[in-house]
Legacy VTK file of the C-alpha trace (Angstrom):
# vtk DataFile Version 3.0
C-alpha trace
ASCII
DATASET POLYDATA
POINTS 356 float
0.268 0.198 -0.027
3.232 2.156 0.664
4.270 1.692 -3.052
0.498 2.850 -4.023
0.321 5.811 -1.462
3.352 7.001 -3.652
2.681 6.709 -6.598
-0.768 8.315 -6.332
-0.753 12.010 -4.652
-3.417 13.369 -6.466
-6.094 12.038 -8.694
-4.949 13.403 -11.607
-2.188 10.708 -12.034
-4.978 8.161 -12.692
-5.286 9.373 -15.582
-2.146 9.500 -17.099
-1.559 5.754 -16.009
-4.948 4.537 -16.320
-4.536 5.799 -20.730
-0.982 4.809 -20.609
-2.277 0.772 -20.063
-5.888 0.914 -22.264
-6.175 0.755 -25.503
-7.441 3.473 -28.061
-10.780 2.558 -28.108
-11.346 1.057 -24.043
-9.916 4.668 -23.363
-12.345 5.770 -26.066
-15.155 3.622 -24.526
-14.894 4.796 -20.749
-13.802 8.862 -21.648
-16.667 9.565 -24.241
-19.945 10.422 -24.237
-22.530 10.036 -27.441
-22.517 12.119 -30.172
-21.652 16.013 -30.036
-21.119 14.997 -26.028
-23.109 17.978 -25.489
-24.145 16.610 -22.178
-21.049 15.092 -21.067
-19.840 18.679 -21.071
-22.721 19.798 -19.415
-22.271 17.620 -16.337
-19.276 19.316 -15.307
-19.809 22.681 -16.741
-23.052 22.458 -14.379
-20.684 21.474 -11.771
-18.049 24.420 -12.383
-20.472 27.027 -12.439
-21.172 26.126 -8.979
-19.085 27.717 -6.695
-18.955 27.839 -2.233
-19.410 30.451 0.207
-17.317 29.537 2.955
-17.903 30.262 6.431
-14.768 30.969 9.550
-14.135 30.831 12.977
-15.769 27.658 13.855
-14.126 24.652 15.388
-13.552 22.511 12.599
-10.434 20.328 14.402
-12.648 16.705 14.502
-14.522 16.377 10.336
-17.176 13.421 10.167
-17.955 12.289 6.275
-19.465 9.257 7.656
-22.950 9.224 6.166
-26.083 6.309 6.566
-27.875 5.094 2.689
-31.102 3.226 3.002
-30.293 2.264 6.595
-26.707 1.612 6.870
-23.582 3.480 7.901
-20.949 3.904 4.799
-18.034 5.995 6.110
-17.778 8.230 2.479
-21.179 9.260 1.011
-20.169 8.096 -2.340
-20.820 4.711 -4.020
-18.697 3.235 -7.462
-21.910 3.497 -10.646
-22.480 0.659 -12.325
-19.975 0.253 -15.265
-20.389 -2.071 -17.894
-17.772 -4.491 -18.132
-15.301 -3.306 -15.682
-13.395 -6.304 -16.554
-11.890 -4.449 -19.654
-10.313 -2.498 -16.878
-9.358 -4.904 -14.508
-9.683 -8.547 -15.450
-11.025 -9.196 -11.961
-13.907 -6.660 -13.117
-17.181 -7.171 -10.357
-14.763 -8.563 -7.861
-12.366 -5.941 -7.579
-15.043 -3.660 -7.586
-16.609 -4.746 -5.181
-13.467 -5.551 -2.987
-12.165 -2.126 -3.378
-15.356 -0.576 -2.109
-15.916 -2.766 0.899
-12.463 -1.989 1.994
-13.100 1.952 1.316
-16.457 1.962 2.747
-18.432 2.730 -0.160
-21.495 1.611 -2.090
-20.847 0.005 -4.671
-23.253 -0.732 -7.668
-22.497 -3.735 -9.865
-24.017 -3.761 -13.914
-25.941 -7.024 -15.265
-23.906 -6.771 -17.969
-20.707 -7.768 -16.551
-18.997 -11.562 -16.573
-19.310 -11.782 -12.856
-22.969 -11.171 -12.994
-24.065 -12.333 -9.400
-20.622 -12.620 -7.489
-20.316 -11.483 -4.332
-17.051 -12.216 -2.670
-16.221 -12.252 0.380
-19.525 -12.837 1.678
-20.667 -9.766 4.842
-17.356 -8.445 4.270
-18.903 -7.152 0.623
-20.323 -4.033 1.990
-23.038 -2.595 0.816
-23.899 -3.594 -2.837
-26.402 -2.666 -5.106
-27.076 -4.721 -8.102
-28.130 -3.164 -11.524
-30.360 -4.558 -14.175
-30.695 -3.793 -17.899
-34.351 -5.036 -18.692
-33.711 -8.404 -20.803
-36.700 -10.225 -20.371
-40.323 -10.412 -19.153
-41.408 -9.895 -15.687
-40.868 -13.378 -14.361
-37.528 -13.158 -16.390
-36.587 -9.904 -14.254
-38.335 -11.799 -11.129
-35.876 -14.258 -11.589
-32.768 -11.284 -11.445
-34.551 -10.593 -8.035
-34.208 -14.074 -6.623
-30.671 -14.415 -7.991
-29.396 -11.057 -5.971
-31.230 -11.688 -2.787
-29.330 -15.001 -2.865
-26.596 -13.496 -3.811
-26.773 -11.072 -0.747
-27.640 -7.856 -2.432
-28.799 -5.158 -0.339
-30.775 -3.357 -2.970
-31.823 -3.922 -6.485
-31.541 -0.580 -9.187
-33.097 -0.706 -12.685
-31.697 1.277 -14.917
-34.842 3.538 -17.060
-32.892 5.721 -19.669
-31.801 2.733 -21.923
-35.133 2.465 -23.646
-33.062 3.055 -26.609
-29.476 2.833 -27.566
-27.546 6.264 -27.966
-24.929 6.695 -31.149
-21.696 6.631 -29.308
-19.910 8.377 -31.668
-15.791 7.046 -30.537
-16.780 3.942 -30.468
-18.535 3.679 -34.146
-15.640 5.719 -35.455
-13.393 3.204 -34.458
-15.620 0.137 -35.533
-15.742 -0.852 -31.907
-18.353 -2.932 -30.276
-18.385 -3.835 -26.699
-18.506 -7.338 -26.156
-21.966 -7.479 -24.735
-23.266 -5.953 -26.822
-22.430 -8.763 -29.568
-23.761 -11.138 -27.356
-27.122 -8.952 -26.413
-30.464 -10.130 -26.561
-33.966 -9.006 -25.914
-32.957 -4.894 -25.446
-36.887 -5.117 -26.658
-37.429 -5.625 -23.147
-35.998 -2.700 -22.067
-38.059 -0.265 -24.432
-41.174 -1.314 -23.499
-40.361 -1.421 -19.602
-42.491 1.078 -18.010
-44.522 2.748 -14.816
-46.683 -0.095 -14.170
-43.461 -2.740 -14.330
-42.694 -0.775 -11.670
-45.648 -1.305 -9.447
-45.726 -5.067 -10.647
-41.930 -5.029 -8.892
-42.535 -3.000 -5.522
-45.836 -5.231 -5.685
-44.176 -8.466 -5.578
-40.768 -7.552 -3.764
-39.527 -6.135 -0.792
-35.679 -5.342 -1.730
-35.235 -1.416 -1.746
-35.670 -0.313 -5.508
-33.391 2.199 -7.277
-34.825 3.515 -10.953
-31.562 5.131 -12.312
-31.791 7.189 -15.257
-34.026 10.296 -13.620
-34.398 13.702 -14.956
-36.894 15.270 -14.592
-39.555 16.697 -11.730
-42.105 14.472 -13.012
-40.847 11.869 -13.443
-39.536 11.690 -10.002
-42.643 12.266 -8.153
-44.273 9.346 -10.671
-41.406 7.207 -8.863
-42.135 7.894 -5.149
-45.389 7.292 -5.846
-45.164 3.883 -7.134
-42.793 2.908 -3.583
-39.807 3.797 -5.091
-36.626 3.778 -2.237
-34.218 5.851 -4.368
-34.397 8.334 -6.978
-30.996 8.305 -9.074
-30.369 11.410 -10.497
-28.803 10.362 -13.835
-28.336 10.849 -17.589
-25.860 8.017 -17.968
-22.321 10.361 -17.976
-23.367 11.912 -20.961
-23.922 8.541 -22.922
-27.825 8.858 -23.794
-29.463 11.640 -24.767
-27.013 13.901 -26.209
-28.082 17.853 -25.086
-29.310 17.088 -21.780
-28.572 19.625 -18.942
-26.307 18.839 -16.733
-27.032 16.160 -13.755
-26.133 18.659 -10.828
-28.346 21.000 -11.990
-32.102 18.925 -11.741
-30.568 17.732 -8.029
-32.487 21.019 -5.854
-35.921 21.007 -8.013
-36.061 16.738 -7.531
-34.975 16.910 -3.739
-37.889 19.406 -3.515
-40.015 17.409 -5.363
-39.539 13.846 -3.373
-39.219 15.817 0.111
-37.389 13.105 2.520
-39.926 10.906 0.613
-37.099 8.804 -1.016
-33.779 8.446 -1.097
-31.318 10.510 -3.494
-28.843 9.232 -4.943
-26.832 11.552 -8.372
-24.143 11.449 -10.945
-22.861 13.301 -13.894
-19.239 14.205 -14.040
-18.547 14.114 -10.827
-14.283 13.331 -10.388
-13.519 15.576 -7.141
-14.390 15.881 -3.184
-15.296 19.419 -4.119
-17.841 17.858 -6.887
-19.490 15.934 -3.724
-19.201 18.026 -1.473
-21.342 20.794 -3.936
-24.618 17.545 -4.449
-24.333 16.857 -0.677
-25.216 21.176 -0.248
-27.758 20.715 -2.371
-29.993 18.043 -0.999
-27.898 14.666 -2.336
-28.258 11.929 -0.345
-25.106 9.970 -2.412
-23.138 10.679 -4.845
-22.155 8.257 -7.468
-18.415 8.298 -9.562
-17.878 6.270 -12.667
-15.179 7.223 -14.470
-12.687 8.310 -11.563
-13.297 4.535 -10.142
-12.439 2.729 -13.562
-9.491 5.394 -14.398
-8.055 4.153 -11.049
-8.977 -0.080 -11.594
-6.956 0.521 -14.942
-4.422 2.318 -13.415
-3.535 0.387 -10.369
-5.963 -2.613 -10.061
-7.913 -3.020 -7.177
-5.924 -1.130 -4.453
-5.257 1.611 -7.112
-9.385 2.133 -6.306
-8.873 2.375 -2.441
-6.146 5.213 -3.210
-8.578 6.854 -4.768
-11.106 6.431 -2.791
-8.862 7.829 -0.137
-7.614 10.638 -1.815
-11.523 11.566 -2.198
-11.991 11.679 1.495
-8.974 13.851 2.277
-10.801 16.271 -0.630
-13.959 16.306 1.545
-12.040 16.839 4.572
-10.619 19.858 2.875
-13.722 21.204 1.413
-15.957 20.597 4.573
-13.470 22.015 6.933
-12.392 25.117 4.986
-16.449 25.472 5.021
-16.844 26.008 8.087
-18.102 22.528 8.857
-17.670 18.906 10.481
-20.181 17.013 8.778
-22.803 16.353 6.124
-26.000 17.523 8.577
-24.463 20.754 9.071
-24.249 21.279 5.419
-26.740 23.189 2.862
-27.419 25.253 0.413
-26.293 28.287 1.903
-22.610 26.954 1.219
-23.132 26.895 -3.134
-23.381 29.722 -5.007
-23.196 30.753 -8.480
-19.898 31.038 -10.218
-18.674 31.908 -13.698
-16.247 28.561 -14.995
-12.883 29.265 -15.124
-12.033 26.799 -18.268
-13.825 24.652 -21.114
-15.558 21.632 -19.786
-14.101 18.558 -20.706
-14.305 15.334 -19.628
-11.469 15.323 -17.550
-11.751 19.472 -17.399
-11.433 18.936 -13.082
-8.387 17.793 -14.017
-6.245 21.294 -15.125
-3.021 19.860 -14.064
-3.139 17.721 -17.658
-2.896 20.098 -19.682
LINES 1 357
356 0 1 2 3 4 5 6 7 8 9 10 11 12 13 14 15 16 17 18 19 20 21 22 23 24 25 26 27 28 29 30 31 32 33 34 35 36 37 38 39 40 41 42 43 44 45 46 47 48 49 50 51 52 53 54 55 56 57 58 59 60 61 62 63 64 65 66 67 68 69 70 71 72 73 74 75 76 77 78 79 80 81 82 83 84 85 86 87 88 89 90 91 92 93 94 95 96 97 98 99 100 101 102 103 104 105 106 107 108 109 110 111 112 113 114 115 116 117 118 119 120 121 122 123 124 125 126 127 128 129 130 131 132 133 134 135 136 137 138 139 140 141 142 143 144 145 146 147 148 149 150 151 152 153 154 155 156 157 158 159 160 161 162 163 164 165 166 167 168 169 170 171 172 173 174 175 176 177 178 179 180 181 182 183 184 185 186 187 188 189 190 191 192 193 194 195 196 197 198 199 200 201 202 203 204 205 206 207 208 209 210 211 212 213 214 215 216 217 218 219 220 221 222 223 224 225 226 227 228 229 230 231 232 233 234 235 236 237 238 239 240 241 242 243 244 245 246 247 248 249 250 251 252 253 254 255 256 257 258 259 260 261 262 263 264 265 266 267 268 269 270 271 272 273 274 275 276 277 278 279 280 281 282 283 284 285 286 287 288 289 290 291 292 293 294 295 296 297 298 299 300 301 302 303 304 305 306 307 308 309 310 311 312 313 314 315 316 317 318 319 320 321 322 323 324 325 326 327 328 329 330 331 332 333 334 335 336 337 338 339 340 341 342 343 344 345 346 347 348 349 350 351 352 353 354 355
């Protein structure tokens, strides 16, 4: 671990190490978005347009970053977001993600398009885990997926709802790169037909907490909580589905107000730094998902790299909270953020200006 700590002392060092190790098509799959990549850039731009309002002369000698998610204590309010085929970035794939997240004390989501779909190494030591589903069958098929996830010990179930149509990801298309799971995918038409009646059916049949990932409007957030969903996951798929959408964090305050505490609020979309996470928490999020950064860390140095990346995020959050004048998440609210002008062009990796 000492070697990992020496090699990676700032987050952008994972970026350079990952790019050096990945094939060009895998790099583009990781950092790219859909079509013009406008939504992806707006994710970053929306975060950059938020500035802090720090308070001073407060006792910040002890800072507590722990939080609660769906009734369980976690060390940080962050999650490794579901990423298809993490084995692209580390041969151990989902197992490496799960073990690193458990060691770091954070939530991990696991996609149904990984090779180790229902693998849960470490049993109870695997931390808080969420199984994320792309719908590839009818209601009975979904029921079977739930049963397998529960049997494997997953703590919650997540259905992605913003992939009714698979987008045109031009970085992949231009390289004629087709992800392995896409070549073998069947039953995609079931995702296109999945609807609110199916959500209601799920809630009537299953007790495992349900999260809907891909909520991007107040209207759908209200429908989700009316259906009894436990988790509203604000996401635009990292800018990889609908082009010309809003940045995720722009949606957060209105959706928080609409949900009004009736469900847990999760968000992802462009989050790369500890300050990004603090901004989301100030605006009412309960959990912040990161997808690209964990995969960069995984590609750079495997499971230990991911643990180290979380450690660096922790350091950044401690610094941010202390300099804002707060000691825990309950003290943080919207009064600590305001609008500000961005200082650089938004790009997939513009959170790391020293890469330039």
